[in-house]
N, C-alpha and C positions, 0 to 999 in steps of 0.2 A: 458430578461435578470436572470430570475434561472435556465434557461438549460447554461446561462455563468458559473454561482458562482458551479453546479452541478456540471461540467466538471472538474474544478478549485480544489475542494473539491476531488474529486474523485485520481485529478491526483496528488497533492499535499500531501492532506494527505495517501490515500492509494499507490498511487507508490512510491513516494519517502522518507515519514516517516512509508511507514513497507515494501513496498515492498523490496526495494533495500537494506536497513540494515535487515533485516531478510534472505537474499540471501549471505549475505558479514559474515553473524553470523553463518548462517549455510554451510559457505562453509568454514570458518575459524575453525568448530568444527572438519569435517575434519582433519586439520589439529597436533589434539593433540594427542599423551600429550607431541611431543618434545616443546609445548610451539602456545599460538599464535601470528601466521603472519597473514601477506595480502595473499590471496586466492593467488592460483598460481591453474592458470589453464593450461592443457595441448595441447590446441587447439584454433586457432581464431574460431572453427566450433561450439567450445566447451561453448565460453565467450557469443555468440550467444545465443544461444539454453538456457544459463542459464536466459542471460538477457531478453528473451522473458518469459521464462516462468514466472519469478520474476517481468519483467510488468503487466500480466496477470494476476497473482494472487494479487499483490496490486493494480491492475484495480477492481479486484472483490470485492474483500477487503474493501477498500471505495466508495464502487456502495453498498454494502450491509449498513455499518457506516451511507452514505446517505441516503439510506432507515428507518434505527432505529433513525436516528435524524429526518427525516421529523414525522413520527406518534409519535414519543417524542415528537416535538414544537407543534401540534396541538392543544391537549389540553388548555396547558400557554396561546395560541392567544387565544381562546378562555373564555379560567374565567377571561380575564384582559378588553373581550369587545370589541376589535377592529377585527373585520374580514373584 
């Protein structure tokens, strides 16, 4: 069960809430100074490459956050006496 929640955490928090928004913001900044617009991609290959990069980056960030969460949650569980 913990494995399922781990992967859900990584996909939701890492990929969906960090990876894709960060990628869209970064791609939008390239369009500055005319203003903030939706990202424009030159080709389908570029879209696939960026989606892969954002997905891997988001998964890495989610995995790192899972590890940080696991280490910070342990002392609290021990302090309450539930093991």
